[in-house]
C-alpha positions as CSV (number, residue, x, y, z in Angstrom):
1,M,-3.2,9.5,11.0
2,A,-1.5,7.1,8.7
3,E,-3.3,4.7,6.1
4,Q,-3.1,1.4,6.9
5,F,-2.0,-1.6,5.3
6,P,-2.0,-2.4,2.6
7,G,-3.3,0.8,1.2
8,A,-0.2,3.0,1.9
9,V,2.0,0.5,0.6
10,L,0.1,0.6,-2.8
11,D,0.4,4.1,-2.4
12,L,4.4,4.1,-2.3
13,L,4.5,1.9,-4.7
14,D,2.7,3.5,-7.8
15,A,4.3,6.7,-6.4
16,A,7.8,4.8,-6.8
17,G,6.9,4.8,-10.9
18,D,9.7,3.4,-12.7
19,R,12.1,3.5,-9.5
20,T,14.1,0.1,-7.8
21,V,11.8,-0.6,-4.9
22,F,13.2,-4.3,-5.0
23,E,16.7,-6.2,-5.7
24,H,17.0,-9.9,-4.9
25,A,19.0,-12.2,-6.4
26,G,20.5,-9.5,-9.3
27,R,17.1,-8.5,-10.3
28,E,15.6,-4.8,-9.7
29,V,11.8,-4.7,-9.5
30,S,10.2,-1.3,-10.6
31,G,7.8,0.3,-8.5
32,A,5.2,0.2,-11.4
33,R,5.9,-3.7,-12.0
34,L,5.9,-4.5,-8.3
35,L,2.3,-2.7,-8.1
36,G,1.7,-4.3,-11.5
37,M,2.0,-8.3,-10.2
38,V,-0.1,-7.1,-6.8
39,R,-2.9,-6.4,-9.1
40,R,-2.5,-9.5,-11.2
41,A,-2.0,-11.9,-8.3
42,V,-5.5,-10.1,-6.9
43,N,-7.6,-10.8,-9.9
44,G,-6.4,-14.1,-9.8
45,M,-7.1,-15.0,-6.6
46,R,-10.4,-13.2,-7.0
47,Q,-10.5,-15.5,-9.3
48,Y,-10.6,-18.6,-6.9
49,G,-13.1,-17.0,-4.7
50,V,-10.3,-15.3,-2.0
51,G,-12.5,-12.2,-0.3
52,P,-12.5,-10.5,3.2
53,G,-11.4,-12.8,6.5
54,D,-10.1,-16.1,4.3
55,G,-7.1,-17.3,5.0
56,V,-4.9,-18.3,2.7
57,A,-1.8,-20.0,3.3
58,M,1.5,-19.7,1.1
59,L,4.6,-21.9,0.6
60,L,6.7,-18.9,-0.9
61,G,10.2,-17.6,-0.9
62,V,11.8,-14.0,-0.7
63,G,11.5,-12.8,-4.0
64,P,9.0,-9.7,-5.6
65,G,6.5,-12.5,-6.5
66,A,5.9,-13.8,-3.0
67,L,6.0,-10.4,-1.7
68,A,3.3,-9.3,-4.2
69,A,1.8,-12.9,-3.7
70,I,1.5,-11.4,0.4
71,I,0.2,-8.1,-0.8
72,A,-2.7,-9.1,-3.2
73,A,-3.9,-11.0,0.1
74,H,-3.9,-8.6,1.9
75,V,-5.4,-6.3,-0.3
76,L,-8.4,-8.5,-0.7
77,G,-9.0,-8.9,3.4
78,A,-7.8,-12.3,3.8
79,R,-5.2,-13.6,6.5
80,V,-2.2,-14.8,4.8
81,V,-0.4,-17.7,6.4
82,G,2.9,-18.8,5.6
83,V,3.7,-22.6,5.6
Protein backbone atom coordinates (compact mmCIF):
# COMPACT_ATOMS: atom_id res chain seq x y z
CA MET A 1 0.00 0.00 0.00
CA ALA A 2 1.38 3.40 -0.98
CA GLU A 3 2.06 6.01 1.66
CA GLN A 4 -0.62 8.66 1.90
CA PHE A 5 -0.33 12.33 1.02
CA PRO A 6 1.55 14.40 2.08
CA GLY A 7 4.20 12.02 3.44
CA ALA A 8 4.95 10.51 0.05
CA VAL A 9 5.42 13.98 -1.46
CA LEU A 10 7.84 14.96 1.31
CA ASP A 11 9.81 11.74 0.71
CA LEU A 12 10.00 12.47 -3.03
CA LEU A 13 11.19 16.04 -2.43
CA ASP A 14 13.83 14.76 -0.03
CA ALA A 15 14.98 12.11 -2.51
CA ALA A 16 15.16 14.70 -5.32
CA GLY A 17 17.81 16.69 -3.48
CA ASP A 18 19.35 19.24 -5.84
CA ARG A 19 17.38 18.10 -8.89
CA THR A 20 14.78 20.51 -10.26
CA VAL A 21 11.25 19.57 -9.24
CA PHE A 22 9.39 22.81 -10.04
CA GLU A 23 9.73 25.32 -12.84
CA HIS A 24 7.75 28.54 -13.06
CA ALA A 25 8.39 31.81 -14.86
CA GLY A 26 11.97 30.89 -15.66
CA ARG A 27 12.72 29.90 -12.08
CA GLU A 28 13.87 26.37 -11.23
CA VAL A 29 13.41 25.05 -7.70
CA SER A 30 15.16 21.93 -6.40
CA GLY A 31 13.56 19.29 -4.22
CA ALA A 32 15.72 20.35 -1.28
CA ARG A 33 14.74 24.02 -1.68
CA LEU A 34 11.03 23.24 -1.99
CA LEU A 35 11.22 20.94 1.03
CA GLY A 36 12.84 23.79 2.97
CA MET A 37 10.03 26.11 1.89
CA VAL A 38 7.49 23.56 3.11
CA ARG A 39 9.25 23.27 6.48
CA ARG A 40 9.32 27.04 6.93
CA ALA A 41 5.63 27.27 6.06
CA VAL A 42 4.80 24.46 8.50
CA ASN A 43 6.65 26.29 11.27
CA GLY A 44 4.91 29.57 10.47
CA MET A 45 1.44 28.03 10.36
CA ARG A 46 2.11 26.11 13.56
CA GLN A 47 3.06 29.40 15.29
CA TYR A 48 -0.37 30.73 14.31
CA GLY A 49 -2.03 27.69 15.83
CA VAL A 50 -2.94 25.79 12.66
CA GLY A 51 -3.47 22.12 13.42
CA PRO A 52 -5.43 19.00 12.55
CA GLY A 53 -8.93 19.66 11.29
CA ASP A 54 -8.48 23.41 10.90
CA GLY A 55 -9.60 25.07 7.69
CA VAL A 56 -7.05 27.28 5.97
CA ALA A 57 -8.24 29.65 3.25
CA MET A 58 -5.50 30.55 0.79
CA LEU A 59 -5.39 33.08 -2.03
CA LEU A 60 -2.38 31.83 -3.95
CA GLY A 61 -0.83 31.84 -7.37
CA VAL A 62 0.83 28.89 -9.04
CA GLY A 63 4.44 29.39 -7.96
CA PRO A 64 6.63 27.24 -5.73
CA GLY A 65 5.64 29.20 -2.62
CA ALA A 66 2.00 28.42 -3.25
CA LEU A 67 2.72 24.70 -3.59
CA ALA A 68 4.82 24.78 -0.42
CA ALA A 69 2.00 26.48 1.52
CA ILE A 70 -0.56 23.92 0.38
CA ILE A 71 1.66 20.97 1.25
CA ALA A 72 2.50 22.57 4.61
CA ALA A 73 -1.17 22.92 5.54
CA HIS A 74 -1.72 19.25 4.73
CA VAL A 75 1.35 18.28 6.78
CA LEU A 76 -0.36 19.91 9.76
CA GLY A 77 -3.59 18.05 9.05
CA ALA A 78 -5.48 21.18 7.99
CA ARG A 79 -8.05 21.41 5.20
CA VAL A 80 -7.10 23.80 2.38
CA VAL A 81 -9.71 26.00 0.74
CA GLY A 82 -8.72 28.12 -2.23
CA VAL A 83 -10.27 31.58 -2.47
